[in-house]
N, C-alpha and C positions, 0 to 999 in steps of 0.2 A: 744833661739838662738838669736844673735845679728842679725838684720836685714841689708841685704846687702846695700853698697853704690851703689846710683844711678848715672849715667852720663846721662844727657838729651842732645841730640846731635842737639837741634834746639830751641832756644828761640830769639825772636826779641825785645831785651830789649831795645836798643836805639830808634828803631822805635816807641816803645810805649812811651818811656820818652818824645821824641821830638813831636810826633804827639798829645798825651793826657796829657802831664804834669805828667806822672805816676812817682811814686818815689818808687823803688824796694826796697829801705832799710826799709819801712814801713811795719808793719804787714798786713796781708790779711784783717782782720775785719775793721781795719782803713781804708784802701785803698777803700774797698766796702763801707763803711759809707759814706766816703768822695764823691764817685761818684754816691751815689743813687739818682736816679731822674735827673742825667745830662746826656747831649746828649753822653757822652763817652760809657754809657752803651748800648744806641740804636745802636750806631755806631760799637762798637767792643765786647759787651757783657760784663757782670760781669767778673772781672779779676780772673784768676787762680793762681795767683802769689803773694807772700808775702814773706818778709824776713824770718818770722817764718816758712813758708812751707818748704823752703830749709832744715831748721834744723829739723822740724819734720819729713819730708819723707827722711832724710839723702841723700840729692841731693847735691853731693860734687862737681860736676862739670858740666858745661854747655857749650855748643858751642853757642856763642853769636854773633849775625849776625850783619854787615853791610847790610842794606837793604833799597831801595827805588824803587818805580815803574816806567816804563816809562809812561809819561804824557797821552798816547793814553788810559792806563788802569785808569785813575781817573775818578771816578764816582761821586765824590761830591766836592763842593768847600772846604769843612774843610780839603781835602786831601792836604797838603802842601808838603810832602815828595815825590815829582814826578820830572822828568827830561826830559827834550826835547832833550839833547845830552849828548856827553860824558863828556864834561866840567862840565855841570849840575850834572851829576851823581858823577863825582870825588869830587866836592864840598859838596855834601851830605855825601858821604861815609866819606870823611876827617873829617866832623863835627861829625859824629858818632864814629869814632876813637878816637877822642877828648873826647866825652862824656865818653867812657870808660875808657880811661886814667884818667879822672877827678874822676870817680865813684872810681876806686881803690885808688887813692891817697887820696881822703878825707874820704874814708869809707875802710881803709886797714884791719879793723877787719872783715869786712864783704865780701869783693870780692877782689880777686888777678888775675891779668893777669897770665896766663900760656904761657910762650914762649918757654921752654925748659924743657928737662926731669928732672931737679933737681927741679925746680919749682912743677912739677906734682907730684913728688915723695914727696915734702914736703907738698902739700895739702892734699893728699891720707893719709899720716902718721898723720896728725893733725886730720884727720876725725876718722881714726882708732883708735886713742889714745883717744877719747872722754871718758868723764865719764859722769854720771848723771848730767844734770844741766849745762853742758859746751856747748860752740858753736864753730864753726869752720868757716873760710872764705870758700866761695864758689870759686871755680877756673874757670876762664873765658877763652875758647879758641876762638879766633877770626875767623869768617868764612865770607867771602864775597859772597853775594847771588846775582848772576849776575854781570859780570865782566865788564860791560861797564864803570866803572870808571876808568879802565885802558886804558888811551888814547894811551900809548907808551910802549911796553914791558920793556924798559929800566927803567921804573918806578917800576917794580916789586920788585926789590930789596929794595926800600926805604919801600914799604909796609911791606915787611918781616922784616926788621930791627924795624919797628914800632910794630911788634906783629902778623900781619896777619898770619895764619897757614893754612887755607884751602880756596879754590876758587871752587864756582860753577860757571862755565862760563856763563850760562843762567838763567834767571828767566822766562821771555817770550823769544821769538826769537830775536836775535840780530845779531851783524855782526860775531860772532864766531860760532854759531849754531842755529838750532831751539829750541824753549823751549816750555813752557806749553801754550796750546791754539795756538800756532803758530809753526807748524812743519817745519822742515829743516834739511838738513845734516850739519855735520862739515864741516865748510868752510877752505879755506887756513889760514885766520887770525885766527881760531880756533885752526888748527894743530900748528901754530906758536905760540900761547898762551900756549898750553900743553907743547910744547917743553922747552918753557922759564920756566913754572912753575916747570917742573921737574928738570931742570938743577939747580934750587934754592934750591928745597926741599918742595914746597907745596903739601898738600894732595889735591885730585882733588874729589868734591862731584858733583855726576851725577844726584841729585834728581829731578832737574827740566829740564833736557836735554831732547829733543825729543829721544825716544829711538833707532832710527838708529844712531844718532849722539853719543850718550852714547856708543853704541856697538862698534863703530868705536874707541871711546876714550878708552874704556876698552881693546882693542887690542893693541893699541898703546903707551898709557901712561905708562911712566917708573917709576913714582912714586907710592905713595900709592893712592888707589882709594876706595871710599865708596859712600853710599847714606845715607845721615844723616836722612832725613824724607820722606819716600815713602813707599807705600803699595803695595801689590801684584795684578795685574789687574785680574788675574784668579778668585780670590774671589769677584770681583766686577762686578757681572752679570749685562749685560747691559750697563755698563759704555763704552763710546766711548772716553773718555779723554786720552791724551796723557801724562798725569801726573802720572799716575801709572806705576810699573814696569811689563814688560811682562816676560813670563817665560824665553824667550831666553835671555833677558838682565840679569835676576837674575842669570841664569847659567853662564853667562859671568863674572858677579861681584864675584859668588863664586870662580870660576877659579882663580879669582885674590885675593883671600883670603880677600874679602871686608866684612865690617860690614854693615848692613842695618838697618836703625831705622824705627820701627813701629811708626804710626802717630794715636793717639786716638781721631780723628776729625770724627764727625758722617758722613759727606758726602764723607770721604775716607772710611768708613766702610759700608756704604749703598748707593748706588749711587742715589735713588730715593728721599733721605732725602733733605728737603730744610729749609732755615732759618725760625725759627718760628714754626717748626713742633715739635712733642713731642720727647724728648730725648730717651724715653723709646723704641722707635723705633730701637734703637742701644744698646749695651751692652759691658761691659768690656771683656765679653768672646769673643766678635768679634774681639778685638785687639789681643788677645791670638791667635785666628784663623791665624792672618797674621804673628805673631810670629813664631808659630808652623809650618805654610808653609814654612817659610824659613829654619827652622831647618830640616824639613822632606826632602826638596830639598839638603840640605847640607850633611844630614846623621849625624849631630852633632848640638851641641848648641853653636857653635863657632863664628857664623856670624850673630846672631840677636842681636838687640839693641832698643833703645828707641830713638825716636826724635818728642818730644810732639808738636812743634810749637805753644804751649800755648800762648794765646793772640796775635797771629800772624794773626790778622784778624778776630778772633773769641774768645769766652769766655765761661763761664760756662753753657749758654743756648746752645751750639752746641757740647758737649761731652757725653759720656754716662753718665747715671745717678749716677752710683756709684762712679763718680769722682765729688767732691767738689772743689779740688784745687790739685795743683802739688803734695804734700803729698801722696795723694791717689793713686799715682803710685805705692806704695808698695803693693797694693791690687792685684797686678798682680802676686805677688809670690804664695799665696795660689791657684790662679787658675792655674798657672803653675804646682804646686805640684800635683794637682787634675788630670793632664794629664800625671803624671809619670816622670816629669822633678825632677831631683835630687837638693839638696842644692847648690851644685856646679854649676849645670847647670844655676839654677835660679840667682844666684850671677853674671854668666857670663853675661847673657842676661840683667839684671838690669844695669849693669854698668862694669863689668870686660872686657867685649869683647872691649869697647870702649877705655878703659884703655890700653889694648894690642895694639891696633891698633895705639894710640898715641904714646906708647914707640917705635912703630917701625920707626917713621919719626921725632918725634920731635928732635931737636939739644940738645947736650950736652950744660951746661952753659958755 
């Protein structure tokens, strides 16, 4: 049986390139060898990503982020991608957009920006037509994580024209709504942002929004809605974090036909896990628990997906021990099959659901 295509709905590629000088076009072994003994491993762990991993794992499409943190979350001097205000955020995010454009221009055989349904279909067709020994370019759909770079709503059209297709209004709390670690409702500025996003055609990512704000957004947003990388709070006993999805929010997302990407990060699987602890405290089966939870709530396998967040502030040391790199996400297939999921269901969860979702809102060429 041909292994299904994987769509990973969250990778901070530009942040890694600009923070650590990481070159995503290099193979995994070369990247790890280059970083061995360097501060990069201490700061972000051994990388889980390499060009060969996309090919080996049939990872055909990635939601690639524009991401930087507010300066109040800076914990070390080496963290340079932080901003003090909207102007600073805009400068950093435009720089990351430039990075993706250069990456796809200089390595067109490896990466391609996906701005419309025609490009999506061509990327998928190339992967589906591969024969042994061949490679295909990975499609990149651009996602803004935290919308503070949008200083004026009139700028949204320019972001759209340059290829941005999904926006998560908050990472931490901001003028639009509460976010991770900083609760708060959807504000008037947030409501205006949502209305302007919907008018242009952006998809809304609620992953980091405070649940009450996300609930209101799910009720009022007229465009496509999703959670690219978030796990179910009910399965995380003892967690007080507002980063995870409540049952009420999951139900609201399912009502909107949203896809929800499971995150294979130990802290999002076992709330008492801490950096430096044994990865064996977690398992890949725990990731399947979160996927299965969404499927059971939905009554089908059409709303679960993957959003790895790999290398997004953590690396090899912070994921279940069954995972050595991105390609190992294919190991989820047999685990899902063991729980009774069909080949069709597994293909949908690993990538098909995100592809269906993208086809619902991407413009025609």
